[in-house]
ROLUM-60421 format. One record per residue (C-alpha): residue number from 1; residue in three letters; y, x, z. Coordinates in steps of 0.5 Angstrom, whole numbers, plus 500, padded with zeros to 3 digits. Each point is the difference from the previous one (the first is absolute). Example, Ala and Ser with C-alpha at 12.3 -4.5 7.8 and 13.67 -1.06 7.14 Angstrom:
BEGIN
SITE  num  residuo    Y    X    Z
SITE    1      ALA  491  525  516
SITE    2      SER  507  502  498
This chain:
BEGIN
SITE  num  residuo    Y    X    Z
SITE    1      MET  268  389  157
SITE    2      GLU  501  502  492
SITE    3      MET  508  501  498
SITE    4      PRO  504  495  496
SITE    5      LYS  499  502  492
SITE    6      PRO  506  499  495
SITE    7      MET  499  493  497
SITE    8      ASP  501  498  492
SITE    9      GLU  507  498  502
SITE   10      HIS  502  507  503
SITE   11      ARG  496  504  493
SITE   12      ARG  504  495  496
SITE   13      LEU  507  505  503
SITE   14      GLU  497  506  496
SITE   15      LYS  502  497  494
SITE   16      LEU  507  502  502
SITE   17      ALA  498  507  503
SITE   18      GLY  502  507  496
SITE   19      THR  506  503  498
SITE   20      TRP  505  496  496
SITE   21      VAL  507  501  497
SITE   22      GLY  505  496  497
SITE   23      GLU  507  497  498
SITE   24      GLU  503  495  504
SITE   25      LYS  506  496  499
SITE   26      ILE  504  497  506
SITE   27      TYR  504  494  499
SITE   28      PRO  507  499  503
SITE   29      SER  499  498  508
SITE   30      PRO  505  500  506
SITE   31      TRP  495  507  501
SITE   32      ASP  502  502  494
SITE   33      PRO  506  497  496
SITE   34      LYS  499  504  494
SITE   35      GLY  493  500  499
SITE   36      GLY  497  506  495
SITE   37      THR  493  503  499
SITE   38      ALA  496  505  504
SITE   39      THR  494  504  499
SITE   40      ALA  494  499  505
SITE   41      LYS  494  504  502
SITE   42      VAL  495  496  504
SITE   43      GLU  494  503  503
SITE   44      THR  495  495  502
SITE   45      ARG  493  501  504
SITE   46      MET  494  497  503
SITE   47      GLY  500  502  508
SITE   48      LEU  497  499  506
SITE   49      ASP  493  499  498
SITE   50      GLY  503  495  493
SITE   51      PHE  502  496  505
SITE   52      PHE  508  501  499
SITE   53      LEU  504  501  493
SITE   54      ILE  505  506  502
SITE   55      THR  506  501  496
SITE   56      ASP  506  505  499
SITE   57      TYR  505  498  496
SITE   58      THR  507  505  498
SITE   59      GLU  505  497  495
SITE   60      THR  505  504  497
SITE   61      ARG  507  499  497
SITE   62      ASP  505  504  496
SITE   63      GLY  495  506  501
SITE   64      GLN  500  499  508
SITE   65      VAL  495  497  505
SITE   66      SER  503  493  502
SITE   67      TYR  495  496  504
SITE   68      ARG  493  502  503
SITE   69      GLY  495  495  502
SITE   70      HIS  493  500  504
SITE   71      GLY  496  494  499
SITE   72      VAL  493  498  503
SITE   73      GLN  496  494  496
SITE   74      SER  493  497  503
SITE   75      TYR  496  493  501
SITE   76      ASP  501  496  506
SITE   77      ARG  493  497  501
SITE   78      SER  503  495  505
SITE   79      GLU  506  497  496
SITE   80      LYS  496  501  493
SITE   81      CYS  506  504  497
SITE   82      TYR  503  506  498
SITE   83      VAL  506  504  505
SITE   84      MET  504  505  498
SITE   85      PHE  503  504  505
SITE   86      TRP  507  504  497
SITE   87      PHE  504  505  503
SITE   88      ASP  506  503  496
SITE   89      SER  505  505  500
SITE   90      MET  505  494  502
SITE   91      GLY  497  501  507
SITE   92      ASP  499  492  501
SITE   93      VAL  494  498  503
SITE   94      SER  496  493  498
SITE   95      PRO  499  495  506
SITE   96      ALA  493  498  496
SITE   97      PRO  497  502  493
SITE   98      SER  500  497  494
SITE   99      LYS  495  496  498
SITE  100      GLY  496  499  493
SITE  101      LYS  495  497  496
SITE  102      TRP  497  502  493
SITE  103      ASP  502  495  494
SITE  104      GLY  496  503  494
SITE  105      ASN  501  508  500
SITE  106      ARG  507  498  503
SITE  107      LEU  500  502  508
SITE  108      VAL  507  496  503
SITE  109      TYR  502  501  507
SITE  110      THR  505  496  503
SITE  111      HIS  504  502  506
SITE  112      GLN  506  496  503
SITE  113      THR  505  503  506
SITE  114      LYS  507  498  503
SITE  115      MET  503  503  494
SITE  116      GLY  496  495  495
SITE  117      HIS  493  500  496
SITE  118      SER  497  506  495
SITE  119      ARG  495  500  495
SITE  120      TYR  496  506  498
SITE  121      THR  496  500  494
SITE  122      TYR  495  505  498
SITE  123      ASP  497  497  492
SITE  124      LEU  495  504  498
SITE  125      GLN  501  501  492
SITE  126      GLY  493  504  498
SITE  127      GLU  497  507  502
SITE  128      GLY  505  504  503
SITE  129      ARG  507  496  500
SITE  130      TYR  503  494  504
SITE  131      LYS  507  497  501
SITE  132      PHE  503  500  506
SITE  133      MET  505  494  502
SITE  134      ILE  504  499  506
SITE  135      GLU  504  494  501
SITE  136      ASN  504  497  505
SITE  137      SER  502  492  502
SITE  138      GLN  505  497  505
SITE  139      ASP  496  494  501
SITE  140      GLY  493  502  497
SITE  141      GLN  500  496  494
SITE  142      GLN  506  503  495
SITE  143      TRP  498  507  499
SITE  144      ALA  505  506  497
SITE  145      PRO  497  506  498
SITE  146      PHE  501  506  504
SITE  147      MET  495  506  497
SITE  148      GLU  496  500  494
SITE  149      ALA  495  506  499
SITE  150      HIS  495  502  494
SITE  151      TYR  495  505  503
SITE  152      THR  495  505  496
SITE  153      ARG  494  504  504
SITE  154      LYS  501  507  499
């Protein structure tokens, strides 16, 4: 039996591979009533023979690391969608991955937990640039921005 090979859907994730740096705007929320700005470094690579995009994320605010995250993205052949697993320095574990699809140059994931709905958008904006947004919603209809970032590849 021949081992499976990455599909075009897996290879499409390669667009996000690399080392990225950027400025972030955090909107006021129950988790951060003041909001503010931050900088981030996002180190992303294809792994496990090209099936997974693996991310290590570090956010810095006021000169100190304020948040770290580790993500794994892939394409789920049986569900015919992209999946994103996220682990971070908040310590919570999500019961299920976020699910997403490409819409032109935008990869959009959605996720629902008992806390509400979240939407994560990677908007590729030309070679070596992307915009990232996190939005939250109580009902999955009315969305409020949580974070907006602009990253460039180093």
